All heavy atoms as TSV, in Angstrom:
chain	resi	resn	atom	element	x	y	z
A	1	HIS	N	N	61.232	-15.090	-81.879
A	1	HIS	CA	C	61.964	-14.933	-83.124
A	1	HIS	C	C	61.334	-13.904	-84.050
A	1	HIS	O	O	61.855	-13.650	-85.111
A	1	HIS	CB	C	62.093	-16.265	-83.836
A	1	HIS	CG	C	62.812	-17.292	-83.031
A	1	HIS	ND1	N	64.175	-17.228	-82.788
A	1	HIS	CD2	C	62.380	-18.380	-82.390
A	1	HIS	CE1	C	64.527	-18.248	-82.060
A	1	HIS	NE2	N	63.456	-18.985	-81.788
A	2	HIS	N	N	60.189	-13.351	-83.625
A	2	HIS	CA	C	59.502	-12.361	-84.438
A	2	HIS	C	C	59.452	-11.041	-83.683
A	2	HIS	O	O	59.194	-11.016	-82.487
A	2	HIS	CB	C	58.075	-12.826	-84.756
A	2	HIS	CG	C	58.029	-14.146	-85.456
A	2	HIS	ND1	N	58.311	-14.284	-86.792
A	2	HIS	CD2	C	57.755	-15.390	-84.992
A	2	HIS	CE1	C	58.213	-15.553	-87.123
A	2	HIS	NE2	N	57.875	-16.254	-86.048
A	3	PRO	N	N	59.681	-9.936	-84.367
A	3	PRO	CA	C	59.620	-8.649	-83.681
A	3	PRO	C	C	58.189	-8.357	-83.212
A	3	PRO	O	O	57.221	-8.700	-83.881
A	3	PRO	CB	C	60.070	-7.646	-84.751
A	3	PRO	CG	C	59.952	-8.356	-86.044
A	3	PRO	CD	C	60.020	-9.813	-85.780
A	4	VAL	N	N	58.090	-7.737	-82.043
A	4	VAL	CA	C	56.789	-7.364	-81.496
A	4	VAL	C	C	56.786	-5.876	-81.183
A	4	VAL	O	O	57.834	-5.270	-80.966
A	4	VAL	CB	C	56.451	-8.167	-80.222
A	4	VAL	CG1	C	56.327	-9.650	-80.530
A	4	VAL	CG2	C	57.471	-7.934	-79.140
A	5	ALA	N	N	55.605	-5.298	-81.150
A	5	ALA	CA	C	55.487	-3.877	-80.851
A	5	ALA	C	C	55.547	-3.616	-79.352
A	5	ALA	O	O	55.883	-2.523	-78.926
A	5	ALA	CB	C	54.188	-3.331	-81.431
A	6	GLY	N	N	55.232	-4.629	-78.558
A	6	GLY	CA	C	55.238	-4.471	-77.108
A	6	GLY	C	C	54.797	-5.757	-76.436
A	6	GLY	O	O	54.365	-6.699	-77.081
A	7	LEU	N	N	54.905	-5.779	-75.119
A	7	LEU	CA	C	54.527	-6.944	-74.326
A	7	LEU	C	C	53.613	-6.493	-73.200
A	7	LEU	O	O	53.906	-5.521	-72.502
A	7	LEU	CB	C	55.771	-7.618	-73.736
A	7	LEU	CG	C	55.538	-8.808	-72.811
A	7	LEU	CD1	C	54.904	-9.969	-73.574
A	7	LEU	CD2	C	56.855	-9.241	-72.175
A	8	VAL	N	N	52.480	-7.193	-73.033
A	8	VAL	CA	C	51.554	-6.933	-71.939
A	8	VAL	C	C	51.576	-8.145	-71.026
A	8	VAL	O	O	51.342	-9.268	-71.465
A	8	VAL	CB	C	50.114	-6.693	-72.449
A	8	VAL	CG1	C	49.151	-6.505	-71.287
A	8	VAL	CG2	C	50.075	-5.501	-73.392
A	9	LEU	N	N	51.895	-7.920	-69.753
A	9	LEU	CA	C	51.865	-8.983	-68.748
A	9	LEU	C	C	50.721	-8.681	-67.801
A	9	LEU	O	O	50.691	-7.622	-67.172
A	9	LEU	CB	C	53.186	-9.038	-67.981
A	9	LEU	CG	C	54.434	-9.330	-68.802
A	9	LEU	CD1	C	55.673	-9.297	-67.909
A	9	LEU	CD2	C	54.323	-10.669	-69.506
A	10	GLU	N	N	49.782	-9.615	-67.686
A	10	GLU	CA	C	48.620	-9.412	-66.833
A	10	GLU	C	C	48.640	-10.424	-65.693
A	10	GLU	O	O	48.560	-11.630	-65.914
A	10	GLU	CB	C	47.335	-9.571	-67.647
A	10	GLU	CG	C	46.097	-9.354	-66.827
A	10	GLU	CD	C	44.824	-9.522	-67.641
A	10	GLU	OE1	O	44.894	-9.758	-68.850
A	10	GLU	OE2	O	43.749	-9.422	-67.043
A	11	ALA	N	N	48.789	-9.919	-64.469
A	11	ALA	CA	C	48.762	-10.746	-63.261
A	11	ALA	C	C	49.681	-11.952	-63.389
A	11	ALA	O	O	49.304	-13.068	-63.077
A	11	ALA	CB	C	47.338	-11.178	-62.933
A	12	THR	N	N	50.883	-11.719	-63.838
A	12	THR	CA	C	51.801	-12.840	-64.034
A	12	THR	C	C	52.834	-12.914	-62.916
A	12	THR	O	O	52.879	-12.067	-62.035
A	12	THR	CB	C	52.461	-12.785	-65.422
A	12	THR	OG1	O	53.067	-14.034	-65.708
A	12	THR	CG2	C	53.477	-11.665	-65.497
A	13	PHE	N	N	53.643	-13.907	-62.959
A	13	PHE	CA	C	54.570	-14.243	-61.886
A	13	PHE	C	C	56.017	-14.095	-62.338
A	13	PHE	O	O	56.311	-14.101	-63.526
A	13	PHE	CB	C	54.337	-15.691	-61.444
A	13	PHE	CG	C	54.141	-16.638	-62.610
A	13	PHE	CD1	C	55.217	-17.104	-63.350
A	13	PHE	CD2	C	52.875	-17.038	-62.974
A	13	PHE	CE1	C	55.033	-17.948	-64.427
A	13	PHE	CE2	C	52.678	-17.888	-64.048
A	13	PHE	CZ	C	53.763	-18.344	-64.770
A	14	THR	N	N	56.922	-13.966	-61.372
A	14	THR	CA	C	58.348	-13.912	-61.688
A	14	THR	C	C	58.843	-15.275	-62.135
A	14	THR	O	O	59.675	-15.384	-63.010
A	14	THR	CB	C	59.151	-13.430	-60.470
A	14	THR	OG1	O	58.834	-14.267	-59.350
A	14	THR	CG2	C	58.824	-11.988	-60.143
A	15	SER	N	N	58.324	-16.332	-61.517
A	15	SER	CA	C	58.559	-17.721	-61.937
A	15	SER	C	C	57.564	-18.604	-61.191
A	15	SER	O	O	57.055	-18.215	-60.131
A	15	SER	CB	C	59.988	-18.178	-61.629
A	15	SER	OG	O	60.162	-18.396	-60.247
A	16	ILE	N	N	57.302	-19.760	-61.719
A	16	ILE	CA	C	56.393	-20.682	-61.029
A	16	ILE	C	C	57.013	-21.123	-59.708
A	16	ILE	O	O	56.317	-21.258	-58.708
A	16	ILE	CB	C	56.058	-21.880	-61.931
A	16	ILE	CG1	C	55.173	-21.403	-63.075
A	16	ILE	CG2	C	55.369	-22.982	-61.130
A	16	ILE	CD1	C	54.736	-22.464	-64.039
A	17	ALA	N	N	58.313	-21.312	-59.699
A	17	ALA	CA	C	58.982	-21.713	-58.456
A	17	ALA	C	C	58.776	-20.665	-57.362
A	17	ALA	O	O	58.589	-21.018	-56.197
A	17	ALA	CB	C	60.471	-21.936	-58.709
A	18	ASP	N	N	58.782	-19.382	-57.725
A	18	ASP	CA	C	58.554	-18.324	-56.735
A	18	ASP	C	C	57.130	-18.385	-56.179
A	18	ASP	O	O	56.913	-18.168	-54.981
A	18	ASP	CB	C	58.810	-16.945	-57.340
A	18	ASP	CG	C	60.275	-16.669	-57.605
A	18	ASP	OD1	O	61.136	-17.393	-57.053
A	18	ASP	OD2	O	60.567	-15.730	-58.367
A	19	VAL	N	N	56.150	-18.688	-57.038
A	19	VAL	CA	C	54.764	-18.794	-56.582
A	19	VAL	C	C	54.628	-19.972	-55.628
A	19	VAL	O	O	54.040	-19.854	-54.548
A	19	VAL	CB	C	53.787	-18.949	-57.777
A	19	VAL	CG1	C	52.378	-19.238	-57.291
A	19	VAL	CG2	C	53.802	-17.706	-58.645
A	20	VAL	N	N	55.194	-21.116	-56.001
A	20	VAL	CA	C	55.111	-22.306	-55.149
A	20	VAL	C	C	55.798	-22.054	-53.809
A	20	VAL	O	O	55.271	-22.403	-52.749
A	20	VAL	CB	C	55.714	-23.531	-55.857
A	20	VAL	CG1	C	55.849	-24.706	-54.907
A	20	VAL	CG2	C	54.871	-23.912	-57.064
A	21	ALA	N	N	56.957	-21.428	-53.836
A	21	ALA	CA	C	57.694	-21.146	-52.600
A	21	ALA	C	C	56.895	-20.223	-51.683
A	21	ALA	O	O	56.978	-20.337	-50.459
A	21	ALA	CB	C	59.052	-20.534	-52.920
A	22	GLY	N	N	56.106	-19.325	-52.264
A	22	GLY	CA	C	55.274	-18.448	-51.456
A	22	GLY	C	C	54.095	-19.179	-50.829
A	22	GLY	O	O	53.629	-18.818	-49.753
A	23	MET	N	N	53.617	-20.214	-51.501
A	23	MET	CA	C	52.471	-20.973	-51.005
A	23	MET	C	C	52.882	-22.092	-50.045
A	23	MET	O	O	52.121	-22.456	-49.152
A	23	MET	CB	C	51.700	-21.581	-52.176
A	23	MET	CG	C	51.023	-20.582	-53.055
A	23	MET	SD	S	50.223	-21.444	-54.422
A	23	MET	CE	C	48.990	-20.257	-54.875
A	24	VAL	N	N	54.064	-22.641	-50.292
A	24	VAL	CA	C	54.559	-23.766	-49.490
A	24	VAL	C	C	55.928	-23.376	-48.941
A	24	VAL	O	O	56.956	-23.681	-49.543
A	24	VAL	CB	C	54.673	-25.048	-50.350
A	24	VAL	CG1	C	55.108	-26.230	-49.505
A	24	VAL	CG2	C	53.376	-25.337	-51.077
A	25	PRO	N	N	55.963	-22.678	-47.822
A	25	PRO	CA	C	57.243	-22.166	-47.302
A	25	PRO	C	C	58.100	-23.247	-46.631
A	25	PRO	O	O	58.298	-23.250	-45.429
A	25	PRO	CB	C	56.800	-21.090	-46.318
A	25	PRO	CG	C	55.460	-21.547	-45.854
A	25	PRO	CD	C	54.842	-22.256	-47.017
A	26	LEU	N	N	58.594	-24.165	-47.446
A	26	LEU	CA	C	59.476	-25.220	-46.956
A	26	LEU	C	C	60.843	-25.083	-47.617
A	26	LEU	O	O	60.923	-24.774	-48.809
A	26	LEU	CB	C	58.900	-26.604	-47.269
A	26	LEU	CG	C	57.577	-26.963	-46.595
A	26	LEU	CD1	C	57.057	-28.270	-47.151
A	26	LEU	CD2	C	57.762	-27.052	-45.095
A	27	PRO	N	N	61.911	-25.356	-46.895
A	27	PRO	CA	C	63.247	-25.290	-47.498
A	27	PRO	C	C	63.351	-26.245	-48.679
A	27	PRO	O	O	62.909	-27.396	-48.613
A	27	PRO	CB	C	64.180	-25.722	-46.371
A	27	PRO	CG	C	63.390	-25.571	-45.116
A	27	PRO	CD	C	61.952	-25.742	-45.487
A	28	GLY	N	N	63.916	-25.759	-49.767
A	28	GLY	CA	C	64.165	-26.591	-50.936
A	28	GLY	C	C	62.981	-26.843	-51.837
A	28	GLY	O	O	63.094	-27.589	-52.806
A	29	VAL	N	N	61.828	-26.237	-51.549
A	29	VAL	CA	C	60.640	-26.507	-52.365
A	29	VAL	C	C	60.847	-26.057	-53.814
A	29	VAL	O	O	60.316	-26.675	-54.738
A	29	VAL	CB	C	59.368	-25.880	-51.745
A	29	VAL	CG1	C	59.362	-24.369	-51.910
A	29	VAL	CG2	C	58.121	-26.506	-52.336
A	30	ARG	N	N	61.646	-25.040	-54.044
A	30	ARG	CA	C	61.906	-24.580	-55.424
A	30	ARG	C	C	62.525	-25.683	-56.270
A	30	ARG	O	O	62.268	-25.778	-57.467
A	30	ARG	CB	C	62.823	-23.362	-55.407
A	30	ARG	CG	C	62.132	-22.082	-55.111
A	30	ARG	CD	C	63.134	-20.917	-55.274
A	30	ARG	NE	N	62.452	-19.655	-55.282
A	30	ARG	CZ	C	62.122	-18.992	-54.188
A	30	ARG	NH1	N	62.425	-19.462	-53.009
A	30	ARG	NH2	N	61.489	-17.841	-54.274
A	31	SER	N	N	63.357	-26.504	-55.664
A	31	SER	CA	C	64.038	-27.559	-56.419
A	31	SER	C	C	63.070	-28.654	-56.878
A	31	SER	O	O	63.415	-29.449	-57.750
A	31	SER	CB	C	65.164	-28.174	-55.580
A	31	SER	OG	O	64.624	-28.831	-54.449
A	32	LEU	N	N	61.864	-28.706	-56.329
A	32	LEU	CA	C	60.876	-29.709	-56.721
A	32	LEU	C	C	60.031	-29.268	-57.914
A	32	LEU	O	O	59.310	-30.071	-58.494
A	32	LEU	CB	C	59.953	-30.024	-55.541
A	32	LEU	CG	C	60.637	-30.559	-54.288
A	32	LEU	CD1	C	59.623	-30.706	-53.159
A	32	LEU	CD2	C	61.326	-31.882	-54.573
A	33	VAL	N	N	60.123	-28.013	-58.278
A	33	VAL	CA	C	59.309	-27.464	-59.366
A	33	VAL	C	C	59.982	-27.750	-60.698
A	33	VAL	O	O	61.108	-27.315	-60.948
A	33	VAL	CB	C	59.092	-25.947	-59.178
A	33	VAL	CG1	C	58.296	-25.373	-60.331
A	33	VAL	CG2	C	58.414	-25.675	-57.851
A	34	ARG	N	N	59.297	-28.500	-61.537
A	34	ARG	CA	C	59.855	-28.872	-62.845
A	34	ARG	C	C	59.616	-27.794	-63.908
A	34	ARG	O	O	60.444	-27.574	-64.759
A	34	ARG	CB	C	59.249	-30.181	-63.321
A	34	ARG	CG	C	59.504	-31.312	-62.377
A	34	ARG	CD	C	60.605	-32.187	-62.905
A	34	ARG	NE	N	60.762	-33.343	-62.023
A	34	ARG	CZ	C	61.885	-33.616	-61.417
A	34	ARG	NH1	N	62.934	-32.856	-61.582
A	34	ARG	NH2	N	61.979	-34.672	-60.643
A	35	LEU	N	N	58.443	-27.171	-63.858
A	35	LEU	CA	C	58.146	-26.113	-64.822
A	35	LEU	C	C	58.866	-24.844	-64.404
A	35	LEU	O	O	58.797	-24.457	-63.247
A	35	LEU	CB	C	56.641	-25.839	-64.874
A	35	LEU	CG	C	55.774	-26.955	-65.405
A	35	LEU	CD1	C	54.308	-26.596	-65.233
A	35	LEU	CD2	C	56.081	-27.220	-66.858
A	36	GLY	N	N	59.515	-24.212	-65.322
A	36	GLY	CA	C	60.264	-23.022	-64.969
A	36	GLY	C	C	59.505	-21.727	-65.172
A	36	GLY	O	O	59.179	-21.029	-64.237
A	37	TYR	N	N	59.213	-21.417	-66.424
A	37	TYR	CA	C	58.640	-20.128	-66.785
A	37	TYR	C	C	59.339	-19.000	-66.028
A	37	TYR	O	O	58.702	-18.235	-65.298
A	37	TYR	CB	C	57.131	-20.098	-66.551
A	37	TYR	CG	C	56.375	-21.049	-67.447
A	37	TYR	CD1	C	55.936	-22.267	-66.964
A	37	TYR	CD2	C	56.132	-20.716	-68.770
A	37	TYR	CE1	C	55.261	-23.150	-67.792
A	37	TYR	CE2	C	55.455	-21.593	-69.600
A	37	TYR	CZ	C	55.018	-22.807	-69.100
A	37	TYR	OH	O	54.349	-23.671	-69.916
A	38	PRO	N	N	60.648	-18.874	-66.207
A	38	PRO	CA	C	61.419	-17.865	-65.466
A	38	PRO	C	C	61.265	-16.464	-66.064
A	38	PRO	O	O	62.197	-15.902	-66.642
A	38	PRO	CB	C	62.848	-18.376	-65.599
A	38	PRO	CG	C	62.863	-19.053	-66.944
A	38	PRO	CD	C	61.492	-19.676	-67.082
A	39	SER	N	N	60.093	-15.890	-65.914
A	39	SER	CA	C	59.801	-14.583	-66.520
A	39	SER	C	C	60.801	-13.507	-66.097
A	39	SER	O	O	61.268	-12.719	-66.920
A	39	SER	CB	C	58.394	-14.130	-66.137
A	39	SER	OG	O	57.448	-15.078	-66.551
A	40	LEU	N	N	61.122	-13.467	-64.808
A	40	LEU	CA	C	62.008	-12.418	-64.298
A	40	LEU	C	C	63.388	-12.476	-64.955
A	40	LEU	O	O	63.938	-11.446	-65.331
A	40	LEU	CB	C	62.129	-12.516	-62.780
A	40	LEU	CG	C	62.902	-11.397	-62.094
A	40	LEU	CD1	C	62.234	-10.050	-62.342
A	40	LEU	CD2	C	63.015	-11.666	-60.608
A	41	SER	N	N	63.913	-13.651	-65.141
A	41	SER	CA	C	65.257	-13.760	-65.724
A	41	SER	C	C	65.276	-13.395	-67.207
A	41	SER	O	O	66.331	-13.108	-67.765
A	41	SER	CB	C	65.816	-15.172	-65.532
A	41	SER	OG	O	65.098	-16.106	-66.305
A	42	ARG	N	N	64.114	-13.367	-67.832
A	42	ARG	CA	C	64.038	-13.021	-69.259
A	42	ARG	C	C	63.843	-11.521	-69.501
A	42	ARG	O	O	64.015	-11.040	-70.617
A	42	ARG	CB	C	62.911	-13.800	-69.915
A	42	ARG	CG	C	63.214	-15.283	-69.941
A	42	ARG	CD	C	62.124	-16.063	-70.579
A	42	ARG	NE	N	62.528	-17.458	-70.667
A	42	ARG	CZ	C	61.696	-18.458	-70.776
A	42	ARG	NH1	N	60.397	-18.220	-70.814
A	42	ARG	NH2	N	62.132	-19.692	-70.846
A	43	MET	N	N	63.485	-10.795	-68.472
A	43	MET	CA	C	63.186	-9.373	-68.641
A	43	MET	C	C	64.357	-8.538	-69.163
A	43	MET	O	O	64.139	-7.662	-69.989
A	43	MET	CB	C	62.653	-8.780	-67.332
A	43	MET	CG	C	61.343	-9.398	-66.857
A	43	MET	SD	S	60.062	-9.484	-68.106
A	43	MET	CE	C	59.648	-7.772	-68.248
A	44	PRO	N	N	65.594	-8.785	-68.729
A	44	PRO	CA	C	66.697	-7.955	-69.247
A	44	PRO	C	C	66.871	-8.045	-70.768
A	44	PRO	O	O	67.377	-7.116	-71.390
A	44	PRO	CB	C	67.927	-8.506	-68.532
A	44	PRO	CG	C	67.401	-9.118	-67.287
A	44	PRO	CD	C	66.055	-9.687	-67.676
A	45	ARG	N	N	66.426	-9.135	-71.372
A	45	ARG	CA	C	66.575	-9.307	-72.825
A	45	ARG	C	C	65.393	-8.754	-73.606
A	45	ARG	O	O	65.401	-8.765	-74.838
A	45	ARG	CB	C	66.755	-10.791	-73.159
A	45	ARG	CG	C	68.021	-11.386	-72.589
A	45	ARG	CD	C	68.291	-12.786	-73.111
A	45	ARG	NE	N	67.160	-13.695	-73.000
A	45	ARG	CZ	C	66.935	-14.523	-71.993
A	45	ARG	NH1	N	67.766	-14.573	-70.985
A	45	ARG	NH2	N	65.892	-15.331	-72.004
A	46	LEU	N	N	64.382	-8.256	-72.906
A	46	LEU	CA	C	63.204	-7.719	-73.574
A	46	LEU	C	C	63.566	-6.430	-74.296
A	46	LEU	O	O	64.051	-5.485	-73.700
A	46	LEU	CB	C	62.094	-7.449	-72.544
A	46	LEU	CG	C	60.797	-6.892	-73.093
A	46	LEU	CD1	C	60.149	-7.893	-74.046
A	46	LEU	CD2	C	59.855	-6.551	-71.957
A	47	GLY	N	N	63.333	-6.416	-75.565
A	47	GLY	CA	C	63.670	-5.241	-76.360
A	47	GLY	C	C	62.445	-4.501	-76.857
A	47	GLY	O	O	62.490	-3.894	-77.922
A	48	ALA	N	N	61.355	-4.588	-76.122
A	48	ALA	CA	C	60.108	-3.958	-76.554
A	48	ALA	C	C	59.486	-3.234	-75.365
A	48	ALA	O	O	59.799	-3.535	-74.217
A	48	ALA	CB	C	59.150	-5.029	-77.079
A	49	PRO	N	N	58.594	-2.299	-75.626
A	49	PRO	CA	C	57.882	-1.639	-74.534
A	49	PRO	C	C	57.112	-2.664	-73.701
A	49	PRO	O	O	56.641	-3.683	-74.218
A	49	PRO	CB	C	56.916	-0.686	-75.244
A	49	PRO	CG	C	57.537	-0.451	-76.583
A	49	PRO	CD	C	58.225	-1.741	-76.934
A	50	LEU	N	N	56.972	-2.380	-72.408
A	50	LEU	CA	C	56.357	-3.314	-71.478
A	50	LEU	C	C	55.230	-2.641	-70.712
A	50	LEU	O	O	55.378	-1.518	-70.231
A	50	LEU	CB	C	57.405	-3.816	-70.479
A	50	LEU	CG	C	56.922	-4.667	-69.319
A	50	LEU	CD1	C	56.377	-6.001	-69.817
A	50	LEU	CD2	C	58.053	-4.875	-68.324
A	51	LEU	N	N	54.095	-3.341	-70.593
A	51	LEU	CA	C	52.990	-2.911	-69.751
A	51	LEU	C	C	52.705	-4.057	-68.783
A	51	LEU	O	O	52.430	-5.182	-69.203
A	51	LEU	CB	C	51.726	-2.614	-70.571
A	51	LEU	CG	C	50.437	-2.355	-69.779
A	51	LEU	CD1	C	50.573	-1.105	-68.906
A	51	LEU	CD2	C	49.249	-2.248	-70.716
A	52	VAL	N	N	52.805	-3.776	-67.485
A	52	VAL	CA	C	52.501	-4.777	-66.455
A	52	VAL	C	C	51.222	-4.355	-65.754
A	52	VAL	O	O	51.136	-3.246	-65.229
A	52	VAL	CB	C	53.653	-4.912	-65.429
A	52	VAL	CG1	C	53.301	-5.926	-64.360
A	52	VAL	CG2	C	54.955	-5.298	-66.123
A	53	VAL	N	N	50.232	-5.243	-65.743
A	53	VAL	CA	C	48.952	-4.995	-65.094
A	53	VAL	C	C	48.775	-6.064	-64.027
A	53	VAL	O	O	48.836	-7.258	-64.329
A	53	VAL	CB	C	47.779	-5.071	-66.110
A	53	VAL	CG1	C	46.458	-4.803	-65.432
A	53	VAL	CG2	C	48.013	-4.119	-67.261
A	54	HIS	N	N	48.602	-5.633	-62.770
A	54	HIS	CA	C	48.479	-6.607	-61.686
A	54	HIS	C	C	47.696	-5.973	-60.540
A	54	HIS	O	O	48.003	-4.864	-60.122
A	54	HIS	CB	C	49.870	-7.002	-61.189
A	54	HIS	CG	C	49.881	-8.296	-60.440
A	54	HIS	ND1	N	50.579	-9.384	-60.897
A	54	HIS	CD2	C	49.270	-8.688	-59.309
A	54	HIS	CE1	C	50.414	-10.393	-60.055
A	54	HIS	NE2	N	49.613	-9.981	-59.086
A	55	GLY	N	N	46.695	-6.693	-60.054
A	55	GLY	CA	C	45.881	-6.186	-58.956
A	55	GLY	C	C	46.533	-6.439	-57.603
A	55	GLY	O	O	47.190	-7.451	-57.401
A	56	ARG	N	N	46.328	-5.539	-56.683
A	56	ARG	CA	C	46.900	-5.681	-55.333
A	56	ARG	C	C	46.221	-6.781	-54.520
A	56	ARG	O	O	46.788	-7.275	-53.564
A	56	ARG	CB	C	46.794	-4.360	-54.578
A	56	ARG	CG	C	47.689	-3.283	-55.134
A	56	ARG	CD	C	47.630	-2.036	-54.264
A	56	ARG	NE	N	48.357	-0.949	-54.854
A	56	ARG	CZ	C	49.655	-0.720	-54.679
A	56	ARG	NH1	N	50.356	-1.538	-53.950
A	56	ARG	NH2	N	50.244	0.308	-55.248
A	57	ASP	N	N	45.001	-7.163	-54.889
A	57	ASP	CA	C	44.250	-8.154	-54.125
A	57	ASP	C	C	44.307	-9.555	-54.724
A	57	ASP	O	O	43.506	-10.412	-54.369
A	57	ASP	CB	C	42.788	-7.715	-53.987
A	57	ASP	CG	C	42.633	-6.448	-53.175
A	57	ASP	OD1	O	43.470	-6.211	-52.283
A	57	ASP	OD2	O	41.683	-5.692	-53.437
A	58	ASP	N	N	45.238	-9.809	-55.634
A	58	ASP	CA	C	45.385	-11.136	-56.238
A	58	ASP	C	C	45.710	-12.144	-55.144
A	58	ASP	O	O	46.659	-11.969	-54.387
A	58	ASP	CB	C	46.507	-11.090	-57.274
A	58	ASP	CG	C	46.561	-12.324	-58.152
A	58	ASP	OD1	O	46.382	-13.444	-57.627
A	58	ASP	OD2	O	46.804	-12.172	-59.356
A	59	GLU	N	N	44.927	-13.209	-55.049
A	59	GLU	CA	C	45.119	-14.208	-53.999
A	59	GLU	C	C	46.036	-15.353	-54.412
A	59	GLU	O	O	46.386	-16.200	-53.595
A	59	GLU	CB	C	43.762	-14.765	-53.562
A	59	GLU	CG	C	42.893	-13.713	-52.900
A	59	GLU	CD	C	41.542	-14.240	-52.477
A	59	GLU	OE1	O	41.309	-15.456	-52.600
A	59	GLU	OE2	O	40.723	-13.430	-52.024
A	60	VAL	N	N	46.427	-15.410	-55.672
A	60	VAL	CA	C	47.290	-16.486	-56.158
A	60	VAL	C	C	48.714	-15.989	-56.384
A	60	VAL	O	O	49.677	-16.577	-55.901
A	60	VAL	CB	C	46.724	-17.111	-57.453
A	60	VAL	CG1	C	47.654	-18.186	-57.987
A	60	VAL	CG2	C	45.329	-17.673	-57.210
A	61	VAL	N	N	48.831	-14.916	-57.150
A	61	VAL	CA	C	50.150	-14.360	-57.458
A	61	VAL	C	C	50.271	-13.015	-56.750
A	61	VAL	O	O	49.542	-12.080	-57.069
A	61	VAL	CB	C	50.347	-14.171	-58.981
A	61	VAL	CG1	C	51.710	-13.587	-59.275
A	61	VAL	CG2	C	50.147	-15.486	-59.717
A	62	PRO	N	N	51.163	-12.901	-55.791
A	62	PRO	CA	C	51.304	-11.648	-55.043
A	62	PRO	C	C	51.646	-10.455	-55.943
A	62	PRO	O	O	52.346	-10.590	-56.951
A	62	PRO	CB	C	52.446	-11.942	-54.074
A	62	PRO	CG	C	52.466	-13.419	-53.940
A	62	PRO	CD	C	52.042	-13.949	-55.274
A	63	PHE	N	N	51.150	-9.304	-55.550
A	63	PHE	CA	C	51.381	-8.054	-56.285
A	63	PHE	C	C	52.878	-7.791	-56.492
A	63	PHE	O	O	53.287	-7.242	-57.515
A	63	PHE	CB	C	50.739	-6.900	-55.498
A	63	PHE	CG	C	50.861	-5.567	-56.164
A	63	PHE	CD1	C	50.146	-5.278	-57.304
A	63	PHE	CD2	C	51.682	-4.587	-55.623
A	63	PHE	CE1	C	50.242	-4.027	-57.922
A	63	PHE	CE2	C	51.789	-3.338	-56.229
A	63	PHE	CZ	C	51.069	-3.068	-57.373
A	64	GLY	N	N	53.705	-8.198	-55.542
A	64	GLY	CA	C	55.149	-7.991	-55.644
A	64	GLY	C	C	55.773	-8.616	-56.868
A	64	GLY	O	O	56.794	-8.135	-57.368
A	65	HIS	N	N	55.178	-9.691	-57.381
A	65	HIS	CA	C	55.712	-10.301	-58.607
A	65	HIS	C	C	55.616	-9.307	-59.762
A	65	HIS	O	O	56.559	-9.155	-60.535
A	65	HIS	CB	C	54.937	-11.578	-58.953
A	65	HIS	CG	C	55.271	-12.732	-58.072
A	65	HIS	ND1	N	55.842	-13.882	-58.552
A	65	HIS	CD2	C	55.106	-12.923	-56.749
A	65	HIS	CE1	C	56.024	-14.727	-57.563
A	65	HIS	NE2	N	55.567	-14.161	-56.446
A	66	GLY	N	N	54.470	-8.638	-59.866
A	66	GLY	CA	C	54.295	-7.634	-60.918
A	66	GLY	C	C	55.266	-6.484	-60.774
A	66	GLY	O	O	55.830	-5.992	-61.752
A	67	LEU	N	N	55.484	-6.056	-59.531
A	67	LEU	CA	C	56.443	-4.962	-59.282
A	67	LEU	C	C	57.855	-5.372	-59.711
A	67	LEU	O	O	58.571	-4.591	-60.337
A	67	LEU	CB	C	56.451	-4.583	-57.811
A	67	LEU	CG	C	55.233	-3.838	-57.289
A	67	LEU	CD1	C	55.337	-3.644	-55.787
A	67	LEU	CD2	C	55.084	-2.505	-57.997
A	68	ARG	N	N	58.257	-6.583	-59.343
A	68	ARG	CA	C	59.608	-7.041	-59.689
A	68	ARG	C	C	59.775	-7.158	-61.205
A	68	ARG	O	O	60.828	-6.818	-61.747
A	68	ARG	CB	C	59.904	-8.370	-59.014
A	68	ARG	CG	C	60.092	-8.201	-57.522
A	68	ARG	CD	C	60.356	-9.493	-56.799
A	68	ARG	NE	N	61.597	-10.108	-57.272
A	68	ARG	CZ	C	61.867	-11.401	-57.135
A	68	ARG	NH1	N	60.995	-12.198	-56.550
A	68	ARG	NH2	N	63.007	-11.887	-57.570
A	69	LEU	N	N	58.746	-7.625	-61.895
A	69	LEU	CA	C	58.818	-7.717	-63.361
A	69	LEU	C	C	58.914	-6.327	-63.981
A	69	LEU	O	O	59.665	-6.127	-64.931
A	69	LEU	CB	C	57.613	-8.465	-63.907
A	69	LEU	CG	C	57.600	-9.955	-63.632
A	69	LEU	CD1	C	56.217	-10.524	-63.907
A	69	LEU	CD2	C	58.648	-10.669	-64.457
A	70	HIS	N	N	58.189	-5.386	-63.443
A	70	HIS	CA	C	58.237	-4.013	-63.956
A	70	HIS	C	C	59.618	-3.390	-63.719
A	70	HIS	O	O	60.172	-2.743	-64.601
A	70	HIS	CB	C	57.153	-3.164	-63.308
A	70	HIS	CG	C	57.206	-1.743	-63.739
A	70	HIS	ND1	N	57.898	-0.796	-63.028
A	70	HIS	CD2	C	56.674	-1.127	-64.812
A	70	HIS	CE1	C	57.790	0.359	-63.651
A	70	HIS	NE2	N	57.052	0.188	-64.716
A	71	ASP	N	N	60.137	-3.572	-62.524
A	71	ASP	CA	C	61.444	-2.980	-62.191
A	71	ASP	C	C	62.549	-3.571	-63.050
A	71	ASP	O	O	63.464	-2.915	-63.444
A	71	ASP	CB	C	61.766	-3.183	-60.727
A	71	ASP	CG	C	60.852	-2.360	-59.813
A	71	ASP	OD1	O	60.210	-1.415	-60.311
A	71	ASP	OD2	O	60.793	-2.695	-58.627
């Protein structure tokens, strides 16, 4: 609700469900995740400059999450 000069995302995920699905490759596992944090779905509404910082060797959140958020 407050204007910001920009947004910095550091090693973040597209959603928690996406991270869990990558770690536990079982059908329907996304439906078991209660916490959303749907970062990717919120990106189109971002009205500020964006900086995404993500290492290629992250063992928890794959680098592709950062790429998808940037795109």
